[in-house]
C-alpha positions as CSV (number, residue, x, y, z in Angstrom):
1,M,156.3,97.3,70.0
2,K,156.2,94.3,72.4
3,V,154.9,91.2,71.0
4,T,153.2,88.6,73.2
5,I,151.8,85.2,72.3
6,A,149.2,84.5,75.3
7,C,148.2,81.0,75.6
8,V,145.6,78.9,77.7
9,G,147.4,75.9,78.8
10,K,151.1,75.2,79.7
11,M,153.8,74.0,77.4
12,K,156.0,71.2,78.6
13,A,159.7,70.9,78.3
14,G,160.8,69.1,75.1
15,A,161.3,69.5,71.4
16,E,158.3,71.7,70.8
17,K,159.3,74.1,73.6
18,D,162.9,74.3,72.2
19,M,161.7,75.0,68.8
20,L,159.6,77.8,70.0
21,E,162.4,79.4,72.1
22,R,164.6,79.3,68.9
23,Y,162.1,81.3,66.9
24,L,161.5,83.7,69.8
25,D,165.1,84.1,70.3
26,R,165.6,85.1,66.5
27,A,162.7,87.4,66.6
28,R,163.9,89.1,69.7
29,K,167.3,89.8,68.0
30,A,166.1,90.8,64.6
31,G,163.0,92.6,65.7
32,R,164.9,95.7,67.3
33,S,165.7,97.2,63.8
34,V,161.9,97.3,63.2
35,G,160.8,98.5,66.5
36,I,159.9,95.4,68.1
37,T,161.4,95.5,71.5
38,S,160.3,92.3,72.9
39,V,158.8,88.9,72.0
40,S,157.4,86.6,74.8
41,V,155.1,84.1,75.8
42,V,152.5,84.1,78.9
43,E,150.5,81.0,79.9
44,F,147.3,80.6,81.6
45,S,145.7,77.7,83.3
46,E,142.8,75.9,81.6
47,S,139.7,76.4,83.2
48,R,138.1,73.6,85.3
49,A,134.4,74.6,84.5
50,A,132.0,71.8,83.6
51,R,130.3,73.3,80.9
52,T,132.0,74.2,77.7
53,S,130.4,77.7,77.2
54,D,131.8,78.5,80.9
55,R,135.3,77.2,80.1
56,K,135.5,79.5,77.1
57,D,134.0,82.5,78.9
58,E,136.5,81.9,82.0
59,E,139.7,81.6,79.7
60,A,138.7,84.6,77.6
61,Q,138.4,86.6,80.7
62,L,141.9,85.4,81.7
63,L,143.4,86.5,78.5
64,L,141.5,89.8,78.3
65,N,142.4,90.7,82.0
66,A,146.0,90.3,80.9
67,L,145.8,92.6,77.9
68,P,147.9,95.8,78.1
69,S,145.7,99.0,77.6
70,G,145.8,99.8,73.8
71,A,147.1,96.4,72.6
72,I,146.1,95.2,69.3
73,L,144.5,91.7,69.8
74,I,145.0,88.9,67.3
75,A,142.6,86.1,68.1
76,L,143.8,82.8,66.6
77,D,140.7,81.0,65.2
78,E,140.3,78.2,62.8
79,H,137.2,79.3,61.7
80,C,138.3,82.9,60.5
81,K,140.4,84.1,57.6
82,A,144.2,83.2,56.7
83,L,146.6,85.7,55.8
84,S,149.7,85.2,53.6
85,S,153.1,85.9,55.6
86,E,153.5,88.9,53.5
87,A,150.2,90.5,54.5
88,F,150.7,89.5,58.2
89,A,154.4,91.3,58.0
90,K,152.5,94.3,56.4
91,K,149.9,94.4,59.2
92,V,152.8,94.1,62.0
93,G,155.0,96.7,60.5
94,G,151.9,99.1,60.0
95,W,151.3,98.7,63.7
96,A,154.5,99.2,64.7
97,D,154.9,102.3,62.6
98,Q,151.8,103.5,64.0
99,G,153.3,103.6,67.5
100,I,151.2,100.8,68.9
101,S,152.8,99.8,72.1
102,D,151.7,96.1,72.5
103,M,150.4,93.4,70.1
104,V,149.0,90.2,71.4
105,L,148.2,87.0,69.8
106,A,145.9,84.9,71.9
107,I,145.5,81.1,71.6
108,G,142.4,79.9,73.3
109,G,141.9,76.5,75.2
110,A,141.0,73.4,73.6
111,D,137.3,74.6,73.1
112,G,138.3,77.7,71.5
113,H,137.6,81.4,72.3
114,G,135.0,82.9,74.3
115,Q,132.7,85.4,72.7
116,A,134.1,88.5,74.8
117,L,137.5,87.8,73.4
118,L,136.5,87.5,69.8
119,Q,134.4,90.7,69.8
120,R,137.4,92.5,71.4
121,A,139.8,91.3,68.8
122,D,141.4,93.6,66.2
123,L,142.1,90.7,63.8
124,K,140.9,87.2,63.8
125,L,143.3,84.9,62.2
126,A,143.3,81.2,61.0
127,L,146.6,79.3,60.5
128,G,144.9,77.5,57.8
129,S,141.6,75.4,57.8
130,M,142.9,72.5,59.8
131,T,143.0,72.1,63.5
132,W,146.4,72.2,65.0
133,P,147.7,71.3,68.6
134,H,148.3,74.1,70.6
135,Q,152.0,73.4,71.0
136,L,152.6,73.7,67.3
137,V,150.4,76.9,67.1
138,R,152.7,78.3,69.5
139,I,155.6,77.3,67.2
140,L,153.7,78.5,64.1
141,C,153.1,81.8,65.8
142,G,156.8,82.4,66.9
143,E,158.1,81.5,63.5
144,Q,155.4,83.8,61.7
145,I,156.6,86.5,63.9
146,Y,160.0,86.0,63.1
147,R,159.3,85.6,59.4
148,A,157.4,89.0,59.5
149,I,160.5,90.5,60.9
150,T,162.6,89.2,58.2
151,I,160.2,90.2,55.6
152,L,160.3,93.9,57.0
153,T,164.1,94.0,57.2
154,G,164.5,92.5,53.7
155,H,166.4,89.4,55.2
156,P,166.8,86.5,52.9
157,Y,165.0,84.0,55.3
158,H,161.5,84.6,53.6
159,R,161.8,83.6,49.8
160,A,158.5,84.3,48.3
């Protein structure tokens, strides 16, 4: 299964990008043993539309257009439910075991996701009830992907 973090907005070079790359590298190396063949990030430009609803719709369409056929879509949304790391790992492992070819974690723009993306999502997931900067959300996603892999492989990284 290929795992992609799809983001609206660009991450600049710096400590945050370095930390994200560290987790992605770990996930790429450890993921092979559980059927995760790649872990990557794709970025899309933010909409410049004047109205919030138009921005959300345009950004949702960018993300949806890039979605591989048959992909599991996880929409990151602070208003939805949170999962424990163990529950997230179980979902990821189940999808990999089912032969799902792609899993995409979608991070919307500053205004959130458009309705079309939320309706298409297989899972709507919050990383807690607080609002996080997009750069940190990417790091959290990278770390949780790596953590899920370590849970699935029994690696001692995750100490519950």
